[in-house]
N, CA, C and O of each residue as an XYZ file, in Angstrom:
680
protein
N      15.037    -17.095     -8.634
C      15.771    -16.127     -9.307
C      17.124    -16.699    -10.191
O      17.555    -16.256    -11.256
N      17.625    -17.809     -9.394
C      18.850    -18.494    -10.079
C      18.413    -19.033    -11.473
O      19.197    -19.003    -12.422
N      17.136    -19.533    -11.582
C      16.762    -20.113    -12.805
C      16.473    -18.941    -13.793
O      16.704    -19.099    -14.992
N      15.994    -17.824    -13.334
C      15.838    -16.655    -14.296
C      17.119    -16.141    -14.766
O      17.214    -15.628    -15.881
N      18.063    -16.247    -14.006
C      19.476    -15.714    -14.467
C      19.954    -16.651    -15.468
O      20.810    -16.256    -16.259
N      19.477    -17.940    -15.547
C      19.900    -18.904    -16.612
C      19.015    -18.789    -17.832
O      19.148    -19.526    -18.809
N      17.991    -17.714    -17.724
C      17.108    -17.416    -18.736
C      15.886    -18.443    -18.947
O      15.359    -18.673    -20.035
N      15.543    -19.001    -17.757
C      14.498    -20.037    -17.721
C      13.095    -19.165    -17.785
O      12.749    -18.416    -16.872
N      12.415    -19.351    -18.878
C      11.206    -18.522    -18.994
C      10.023    -19.090    -18.085
O       9.118    -18.359    -17.683
N      10.098    -20.367    -17.811
C       9.018    -20.900    -16.874
C       9.274    -20.284    -15.566
O       8.331    -19.794    -14.943
N      10.483    -20.266    -15.090
C      10.719    -19.690    -13.719
C      10.359    -18.236    -13.693
O       9.906    -17.779    -12.643
N      10.514    -17.451    -14.752
C      10.087    -16.078    -14.849
C       8.581    -15.943    -14.779
O       8.060    -15.047    -14.114
N       7.861    -16.857    -15.486
C       6.376    -16.853    -15.378
C       5.882    -17.254    -13.984
O       4.829    -16.795    -13.541
N       6.619    -18.082    -13.316
C       6.054    -18.310    -11.874
C       6.352    -17.183    -11.008
O       5.552    -16.941    -10.104
N       7.496    -16.377    -11.166
C       7.719    -15.275    -10.325
C       6.682    -14.165    -10.737
O       6.170    -13.456     -9.870
N       6.383    -14.025    -12.051
C       5.428    -13.047    -12.522
C       3.911    -13.328    -11.971
O       3.195    -12.458    -11.476
N       3.598    -14.518    -12.123
C       2.328    -14.987    -11.582
C       2.160    -14.701    -10.093
O       1.091    -14.291     -9.640
N       3.250    -14.927     -9.334
C       3.209    -14.956     -8.009
C       3.240    -13.357     -7.425
O       2.736    -13.043     -6.347
N       3.863    -12.491     -8.257
C       3.972    -11.159     -7.750
C       3.443    -10.075     -8.502
O       3.401     -8.977     -7.947
N       2.973    -10.208     -9.833
C       2.583     -9.049    -10.573
C       1.300     -8.370     -9.886
O       1.164     -7.149     -9.971
N       0.371     -9.149     -9.215
C      -0.678     -8.378     -8.466
C      -0.189     -7.429     -7.439
O      -0.610     -6.275     -7.352
N       0.795     -7.995     -6.590
C       1.362     -7.084     -5.637
C       1.991     -5.799     -6.169
O       1.764     -4.688     -5.689
N       2.789     -6.041     -7.186
C       3.406     -4.790     -7.784
C       2.388     -3.926     -8.288
O       2.394     -2.733     -7.984
N       1.465     -4.444     -9.070
C       0.392     -3.642     -9.724
C      -0.446     -2.964     -8.540
O      -0.748     -1.773     -8.604
N      -0.775     -3.697     -7.555
C      -1.527     -3.061     -6.568
C      -0.796     -1.826     -5.859
O      -1.397     -0.771     -5.656
N       0.523     -2.022     -5.498
C       1.185     -0.889     -4.977
C       1.273      0.375     -5.924
O       1.067      1.519     -5.520
N       1.588      0.060     -7.179
C       1.555      1.074     -8.172
C       0.245      1.741     -8.383
O       0.149      2.960     -8.519
N      -0.720      0.958     -8.406
C      -2.044      1.590     -8.620
C      -2.484      2.433     -7.268
O      -3.070      3.510     -7.378
N      -2.204      1.945     -6.179
C      -2.423      2.600     -4.995
C      -1.725      3.974     -4.948
O      -2.348      4.978     -4.602
N      -0.549      4.006     -5.265
C       0.316      5.145     -5.156
C       0.036      6.091     -6.344
O      -0.027      7.300     -6.119
N      -0.127      5.642     -7.523
C      -0.339      6.436     -8.650
C      -1.831      6.791     -9.045
O      -2.153      7.733     -9.770
N      -2.648      5.925     -8.479
C      -4.224      6.205     -8.788
C      -4.397      6.164    -10.463
O      -5.272      6.869    -10.967
N      -3.699      5.478    -11.155
C      -3.793      5.673    -12.616
C      -3.526      4.147    -13.192
O      -2.382      3.694    -13.150
N      -4.499      3.451    -13.673
C      -4.358      2.145    -14.192
C      -3.256      1.939    -15.270
O      -2.490      0.976    -15.228
N      -3.215      2.871    -16.217
C      -2.191      2.698    -17.204
C      -0.863      2.978    -16.720
O       0.073      2.308    -17.156
N      -0.647      3.985    -15.783
C       0.660      4.176    -15.202
C       1.085      2.937    -14.348
O       2.242      2.520    -14.390
N       0.149      2.377    -13.597
C       0.403      1.206    -12.783
C       0.761      0.013    -13.643
O       1.619     -0.765    -13.225
N       0.184     -0.191    -14.792
C       0.539     -1.189    -15.677
C       1.942     -1.008    -16.287
O       2.699     -1.951    -16.517
N       2.215      0.264    -16.523
C       3.590      0.576    -17.084
C       4.749      0.251    -16.069
O       5.820     -0.284    -16.356
N       4.321      0.688    -14.794
C       5.348      0.404    -13.725
C       5.576     -1.089    -13.575
O       6.712     -1.548    -13.463
N       4.381     -1.912    -13.573
C       4.537     -3.283    -13.489
C       5.374     -3.903    -14.556
O       6.263     -4.710    -14.282
N       5.085     -3.518    -15.804
C       5.767     -4.125    -16.932
C       7.290     -3.674    -16.804
O       8.150     -4.534    -16.995
N       7.628     -2.512    -16.525
C       9.003     -2.069    -16.362
C       9.708     -2.895    -15.284
O      10.862     -3.283    -15.463
N       9.071     -3.149    -14.238
C       9.755     -3.835    -13.082
C      10.011     -5.363    -13.576
O      11.076     -5.918    -13.303
N       9.047     -5.983    -14.275
C       9.275     -7.367    -14.630
C      10.229     -7.329    -15.774
O      10.979     -8.303    -15.834
N      10.370     -6.391    -16.724
C      11.212     -6.352    -17.661
C      12.672     -6.291    -17.133
O      13.605     -6.964    -17.573
N      12.732     -5.364    -16.103
C      14.103     -5.279    -15.305
C      14.419     -6.659    -14.789
O      15.542     -7.108    -15.013
N      13.583     -7.340    -14.151
C      13.884     -8.576    -13.481
C      14.423     -9.514    -14.603
O      15.416    -10.197    -14.354
N      13.853     -9.582    -15.770
C      14.230    -10.399    -16.827
C      15.554    -10.000    -17.440
O      16.362    -10.880    -17.734
N      15.824     -8.704    -17.652
C      16.992     -8.197    -18.345
C      18.078     -8.127    -17.255
O      19.233     -8.391    -17.591
N      17.817     -7.804    -16.011
C      18.814     -7.626    -14.957
C      18.616     -8.497    -13.811
O      18.428     -7.969    -12.715
N      18.634     -9.886    -13.931
C      18.191    -10.697    -12.785
C      19.057    -10.623    -11.537
O      18.663    -11.018    -10.440
N      20.314    -10.071    -11.771
C      21.196     -9.826    -10.612
C      20.834     -8.707     -9.741
O      21.507     -8.509     -8.730
N      19.747     -7.884    -10.055
C      19.387     -6.809     -9.272
C      18.848     -7.301     -7.945
O      18.893     -6.588     -6.943
N      18.343     -8.511     -7.939
C      17.992     -9.129     -6.572
C      19.055    -10.174     -6.330
O      19.258    -11.045     -7.177
N      19.759    -10.116     -5.173
C      20.765    -10.926     -4.890
C      20.345    -11.981     -3.716
O      20.671    -13.166     -3.796
N      19.664    -11.505     -2.717
C      19.273    -12.358     -1.649
C      18.353    -11.645     -0.733
O      18.215    -10.428     -0.852
N      17.692    -12.336      0.202
C      16.812    -11.890      1.054
C      15.371    -12.248      0.718
O      15.084    -13.222      0.022
N      14.434    -11.374      1.269
C      13.003    -11.589      0.998
C      12.573    -10.911     -0.303
O      12.508     -9.691     -0.449
N      12.273    -11.868     -1.276
C      12.006    -11.455     -2.669
C      10.664    -10.476     -2.617
O      10.584     -9.453     -3.298
N       9.691    -10.903     -1.774
C       8.431    -10.035     -1.795
C       8.692     -8.728     -1.283
O       8.181     -7.746     -1.820
N       9.530     -8.620     -0.176
C       9.858     -7.338      0.346
C      10.697     -6.504     -0.652
O      10.497     -5.299     -0.803
N      11.597     -7.161     -1.293
C      12.323     -6.480     -2.370
C      11.493     -5.985     -3.429
O      11.588     -4.809     -3.780
N      10.709     -6.760     -3.954
C       9.957     -6.298     -5.135
C       8.865     -5.180     -4.804
O       8.519     -4.317     -5.612
N       8.409     -5.302     -3.609
C       7.523     -4.254     -3.049
C       8.229     -2.932     -2.946
O       7.664     -1.894     -3.293
N       9.393     -2.949     -2.498
C      10.306     -1.750     -2.366
C      10.594     -1.202     -3.844
O      10.586     -0.001     -4.113
N      10.828     -2.133     -4.689
C      11.168     -1.755     -6.158
C       9.808     -1.012     -6.691
O       9.864      0.065     -7.285
N       8.702     -1.630     -6.444
C       7.462     -1.119     -6.983
C       7.145      0.268     -6.386
O       6.665      1.141     -7.110
N       7.400      0.487     -5.098
C       7.280      1.788     -4.428
C       8.151      2.723     -4.881
O       7.725      3.861     -5.080
N       9.512      2.410     -5.122
C      10.362      3.416     -5.603
C      10.169      3.816     -7.004
O      10.382      4.970     -7.374
N       9.774      2.891     -7.782
C       9.470      3.240     -9.260
C       8.219      4.037     -9.380
O       8.101      4.835    -10.310
N       7.258      3.866     -8.478
C       6.016      4.669     -8.415
C       6.373      6.112     -8.033
O       5.936      7.109     -8.607
N       7.278      6.102     -6.925
C       7.658      7.475     -6.534
C       8.374      8.183     -7.680
O       8.187      9.390     -7.834
N       9.221      7.470     -8.534
C       9.945      8.087     -9.738
C       8.878      8.754    -10.628
O       9.002      9.859    -11.156
N       7.683      7.835    -10.737
C       6.701      8.326    -11.738
C       6.000      9.657    -11.200
O       5.757     10.620    -11.928
N       5.713      9.597     -9.878
C       5.218     10.724     -9.299
C       6.041     11.937     -9.286
O       5.538     13.048     -9.453
N       7.364     11.743     -9.081
C       8.347     12.896     -9.164
C       8.238     13.471    -10.633
O       8.051     14.672    -10.832
N       8.358     12.590    -11.597
C       8.455     12.921    -12.964
C       7.162     13.766    -13.328
O       7.243     14.824    -13.953
N       6.042     13.257    -12.920
C       4.812     13.968    -13.147
C       4.823     15.349    -12.580
O       4.319     16.240    -13.264
N       5.340     15.639    -11.407
C       5.314     16.989    -10.814
C       6.467     17.840    -11.538
O       6.380     19.067    -11.505
N       7.436     17.283    -12.125
C       8.403     18.031    -12.745
C       7.908     18.364    -14.160
O       8.393     19.353    -14.709
N       7.003     17.642    -14.788
C       6.496     17.783    -16.100
C       5.150     18.609    -15.916
O       4.617     19.178    -16.868
N       4.626     18.634    -14.594
C       3.390     19.302    -14.497
C       2.173     18.609    -15.125
O       1.216     19.244    -15.569
N       2.269     17.189    -15.138
C       1.240     16.417    -15.778
C      -0.131     16.649    -15.050
O      -0.190     16.661    -13.820
N      -1.204     16.828    -15.826
C      -2.521     17.028    -15.283
C      -2.950     15.824    -14.431
O      -2.301     14.778    -14.416
N      -4.083     16.020    -13.716
C      -4.633     15.026    -12.828
C      -5.854     14.432    -13.460
O      -6.873     14.311    -12.780
N      -5.825     14.066    -14.669
C      -6.908     13.320    -15.274
C      -6.749     11.835    -15.084
O      -5.789     11.183    -15.494
N      -7.801     11.357    -14.411
C      -7.736      9.961    -14.125
C      -7.990      9.091    -15.403
O      -8.902      9.375    -16.180
N      -7.187      8.062    -15.589
C      -7.287      7.304    -16.787
C      -7.658      5.772    -16.219
O      -6.998      4.828    -16.651
N      -8.613      5.564    -15.344
C      -8.738      4.341    -14.647
C      -9.992      3.599    -15.241
O     -10.597      2.788    -14.540
N     -10.362      3.856    -16.459
C     -11.394      3.054    -17.069
C     -10.874      1.806    -17.603
O     -10.048      1.883    -18.512
N     -11.253      0.613    -17.153
C     -10.661     -0.596    -17.633
C     -11.065     -0.769    -19.080
O     -12.141     -0.405    -19.555
N      -9.998     -1.416    -19.779
C     -10.286     -1.694    -21.175
C      -9.886     -3.161    -21.481
O      -8.795     -3.599    -21.116
N     -10.739     -3.869    -22.119
C     -10.544     -5.356    -22.334
C     -10.249     -6.061    -21.075
O     -11.022     -6.114    -20.119
N      -8.940     -6.665    -21.143
C      -8.682     -7.551    -20.099
C      -8.070     -6.790    -18.845
O      -7.637     -7.473    -17.917
N      -8.019     -5.442    -18.783
C      -7.453     -4.752    -17.751
C      -8.496     -4.873    -16.488
O      -8.054     -4.717    -15.350
N      -9.667     -5.110    -16.669
C     -10.559     -5.317    -15.684
C     -10.212     -6.410    -14.663
O     -10.328     -6.231    -13.451
N      -9.797     -7.507    -15.198
C      -9.218     -8.584    -14.375
C      -8.063     -8.100    -13.428
O      -8.007     -8.356    -12.225
N      -7.209     -7.413    -14.094
C      -6.045     -6.892    -13.319
C      -6.499     -6.018    -12.199
O      -6.076     -6.167    -11.052
N      -7.367     -5.102    -12.543
C      -7.815     -4.082    -11.531
C      -8.526     -4.928    -10.418
O      -8.258     -4.646     -9.250
N      -9.396     -5.924    -10.676
C      -9.926     -6.723     -9.673
C      -8.941     -7.416     -8.814
O      -9.075     -7.348     -7.592
N      -8.038     -8.027     -9.304
C      -6.970     -8.617     -8.586
C      -6.112     -7.699     -7.737
O      -5.757     -7.963     -6.589
N      -5.801     -6.558     -8.432
C      -4.962     -5.607     -7.603
C      -5.802     -5.092     -6.279
O      -5.258     -4.854     -5.201
N      -7.120     -4.969     -6.516
C      -7.981     -4.613     -5.338
C      -8.032     -5.686     -4.218
O      -8.060     -5.379     -3.026
N      -8.043     -7.077     -4.715
C      -7.953     -8.008     -3.710
C      -6.771     -7.872     -2.934
O      -6.880     -7.788     -1.710
N      -5.589     -7.837     -3.512
C      -4.328     -7.701     -2.893
C      -4.335     -6.430     -2.022
O      -3.861     -6.433     -0.886
N      -4.869     -5.386     -2.570
C      -4.824     -4.108     -1.826
C      -5.812     -4.234     -0.608
O      -5.533     -3.665      0.447
N      -6.898     -4.932     -0.735
C      -7.827     -5.235      0.422
C      -6.987     -6.026      1.645
O      -7.121     -5.751      2.837
N      -6.218     -6.921      1.183
C      -5.489     -7.698      2.112
C      -4.478     -6.780      2.824
O      -4.359     -6.875      4.046
N      -3.790     -5.950      2.167
C      -2.910     -4.963      2.733
C      -3.502     -4.094      3.592
O      -3.007     -3.886      4.699
N      -4.700     -3.450      3.153
C      -5.445     -2.506      3.825
C      -6.057     -2.985      5.200
O      -6.150     -2.265      6.194
N      -6.476     -4.348      5.114
C      -6.887     -5.071      6.382
C      -5.815     -5.123      7.330
O      -6.056     -4.806      8.494
N      -4.589     -5.502      6.970
C      -3.471     -5.791      7.657
C      -3.008     -4.291      8.337
O      -2.693     -4.123      9.516
N      -3.048     -3.376      7.397
C      -2.758     -2.081      7.952
C      -3.663     -1.510      9.003
O      -3.205     -0.868      9.948
N      -5.018     -1.751      8.838
C      -6.037     -1.428      9.783
C      -5.840     -2.139     11.175
O      -6.341     -1.648     12.186
N      -5.208     -3.136     11.211
C      -5.004     -3.829     12.483
C      -3.848     -3.247     13.269
O      -3.671     -3.545     14.450
N      -3.061     -2.409     12.602
C      -1.883     -1.832     13.383
C      -2.372     -0.664     14.203
O      -3.317      0.038     13.843
N      -1.683     -0.478     15.338
C      -2.102      0.768     16.136
C      -1.816      1.964     15.280
O      -0.913      1.930     14.444
N      -2.607      3.080     15.480
C      -2.493      4.343     14.673
C      -1.087      4.828     14.665
O      -0.604      5.267     13.621
N      -0.381      4.772     15.805
C       1.047      5.366     15.806
C       1.990      4.593     14.955
O       3.054      5.101     14.600
N       1.639      3.357     14.603
C       2.492      2.625     13.544
C       1.911      2.726     12.209
O       2.659      2.834     11.238
N       0.543      2.700     12.065
C      -0.143      2.746     10.765
C       0.153      4.051     10.093
O       0.607      4.096      8.950
N      -0.113      5.133     10.829
C      -0.025      6.470     10.147
C       1.387      6.725      9.621
O       1.429      7.183      8.479
N       2.507      6.521     10.216
C       3.754      6.817      9.526
C       4.002      5.841      8.296
O       4.614      6.216      7.296
N       3.502      4.611      8.440
C       3.738      3.737      7.360
C       2.987      4.201      6.083
O       3.535      4.140      4.982
N       1.721      4.667      6.250
C       0.908      5.090      5.244
C       1.576      6.435      4.654
O       1.627      6.607      3.436
N       2.026      7.267      5.457
C       2.680      8.534      4.903
C       3.846      8.212      4.120
O       4.021      8.700      3.004
N       4.715      7.344      4.705
C       5.917      7.006      4.063
C       5.849      6.188      2.748
O       6.473      6.543      1.747
N       5.072      5.082      2.785
C       4.997      4.235      1.633
C       3.872      4.688      0.598
O       4.038      4.551     -0.614
N       2.803      5.196      1.111
C       1.863      5.578      0.124
C       1.780      6.940     -0.164
O       1.263      7.309     -1.218
N       2.301      7.856      0.781
C       2.402      9.307      0.553
C       3.738      9.700     -0.095
O       3.865     10.785     -0.663
N       4.807      8.734      0.004
C       6.018      9.010     -0.573
C       6.827     10.078     -0.018
O       7.564     10.783     -0.707
N       6.664     10.203      1.375
C       7.525     11.292      1.992
C       8.506     10.595      2.867
O       8.274      9.442      3.232
N       9.552     11.200      3.215
C      10.738     10.712      3.969
C      10.374     10.660      5.541
O       9.496     11.332      6.081
N      11.151      9.812      6.107
C      11.009      9.660      7.504
C      11.172     11.030      8.335
O      10.489     11.286      9.326
N      12.185     11.895      7.796
C      12.384     13.109      8.347
C      11.111     14.077      8.135
O      10.792     14.888      9.004
N      10.483     13.953      7.054
C       9.207     14.804      6.828
C       8.094     14.167      7.687
O       7.319     14.954      8.231
N       7.920     12.880      7.875
C       6.948     12.374      8.753
C       7.161     12.852     10.174
O       6.209     13.149     10.895
N       8.414     12.923     10.565
C       8.663     13.373     11.960
C       8.312     14.907     12.032
O       7.761     15.357     13.037
N       8.605     15.630     11.058
C       8.191     17.020     11.033
C       6.728     17.167     11.087
O       6.218     17.836     11.986
N       5.971     16.546     10.120
C       4.548     16.746     10.045
C       3.765     16.185     11.270
O       2.650     16.646     11.516
N       4.315     15.191     12.061
C       3.594     14.612     13.141
C       4.109     15.146     14.461
O       3.546     14.855     15.517
N       5.240     15.973     14.404
C       5.895     16.550     15.614
C       6.315     15.355     16.498
O       6.058     15.320     17.701
N       6.973     14.377     15.842
C       7.417     13.236     16.654
C       8.973     13.171     16.349
O       9.397     13.511     15.244
N       9.806     12.727     17.353
C      11.245     12.604     17.068
C      11.413     11.509     16.031
O      10.727     10.491     15.939
N      12.519     11.908     15.198
C      12.880     10.989     14.071
C      13.192      9.530     14.464
O      12.848      8.607     13.726
N      13.759      9.349     15.473
C      14.072      8.008     15.959
C      12.687      7.204     16.431
O      12.555      5.993     16.251
N      11.828      7.917     16.963
C      10.479      7.299     17.231
C       9.759      6.870     16.076
O       9.150      5.801     16.031
N       9.831      7.800     15.023
C       9.108      7.593     13.712
C       9.753      6.212     13.124
O       9.064      5.263     12.748
N      11.012      6.241     13.105
C      11.719      4.959     12.532
C      11.395      3.655     13.364
O      11.262      2.567     12.804
N      11.282      3.809     14.628
C      10.952      2.676     15.471
C       9.565      2.206     15.259
O       9.313      1.001     15.218
N       8.613      3.159     15.117
C       7.249      2.854     14.921
C       7.102      2.188     13.458
O       6.391      1.191     13.337
N       7.683      2.665     12.499
C       7.637      2.144     11.137
C       8.158      0.699     11.247
O       7.501     -0.281     10.894
N       9.304      0.657     11.727
C       9.989     -0.841     11.777
C       9.063     -1.830     12.603
O       8.851     -2.963     12.172
N       8.566     -1.424     13.687
C       7.672     -2.259     14.457
C       6.350     -2.620     13.665
O       5.880     -3.758     13.683
N       5.775     -1.547     12.957
C       4.636     -1.738     12.189
C       4.818     -2.669     11.022
O       3.996     -3.542     10.741
N       6.013     -2.430     10.300
C       6.326     -3.310      9.166
C       6.527     -4.855      9.650
O       6.198     -5.811      8.948
N       7.010     -4.949     10.719
C       7.248     -6.446     11.383
C       5.869     -7.023     11.549
O       5.647     -8.178     11.186
N       4.921     -6.260     12.086
C       3.539     -6.765     12.289
C       2.809     -7.051     10.939
O       2.044     -8.009     10.822
N       3.080     -6.169      9.914
C       2.495     -6.339      8.584
C       3.020     -7.629      8.033
O       2.240     -8.435      7.526
N       4.313     -7.863      8.109
C       4.825     -9.001      7.457
C       4.366    -10.285      8.101
O       4.227    -11.314      7.439
N       4.102    -10.210      9.560
C       3.521    -11.414     10.122
C       2.053    -11.623      9.704
O       1.599    -12.749      9.498
N       1.293    -10.437      9.580
C      -0.007    -10.601      9.119
C      -0.128    -10.995      7.665
O      -1.106    -11.652      7.310
N       0.729    -10.666      6.873
C       0.593    -10.945      5.472
C       1.391    -12.214      5.010
O       1.352    -12.615      3.847
N       2.095    -12.797      5.972
C       2.868    -14.036      5.726
C       2.051    -15.101      5.163
O       0.978    -15.390      5.693
N       2.499    -15.739      4.074
C       1.759    -16.756      3.554
C       0.823    -16.286      2.465
O       0.319    -17.143      1.739
N       0.525    -14.934      2.268
C      -0.302    -14.388      1.314
C       0.381    -14.308     -0.106
O      -0.292    -14.213     -1.133
N       1.696    -14.350     -0.103
C       2.432    -14.389     -1.409
C       3.328    -15.595     -1.555
O       3.764    -16.159     -0.551
N       3.597    -15.979     -2.688
C       4.416    -17.232     -2.856
C       5.849    -16.769     -3.182
O       6.049    -15.857     -3.983
N       6.810    -17.398     -2.563
C       8.259    -16.991     -2.640
C       8.784    -17.553     -3.976
O       9.956    -17.368     -4.305
């Protein structure tokens, strides 16, 4: 990221190559729409190039995953406000097939790691990250105390990080 801040295009390409499938996979899973997932992916990497100080330190993979999730939630909220129809636009065109395949590979890796979690950790993670609901709403829907929900999510995310470690390049 320090090199990207210095406008190093090769460094940007390395980051893009390492993380675009992850970003696209998260967006595709949440939005269920190839074109919207591509738009989210493009907007995130455009932001990284134009505002490289948005990431200051820490785990880049976790940060970019959170950005992808939040941007996808923004799109979902925007759709609900505009009343956008539920017409799927997931027919691959030209080179989009490769991206869809790679997103599924990354998605399969995440799904396998999620399946390895105990249900009490997996369920709130899926509701929160893929369902886009708050911890408070998860607690309400599952009739579980909020502190317990947060503890289970935290423990599950630690296990996921361990399971997925080494599957992305820093």
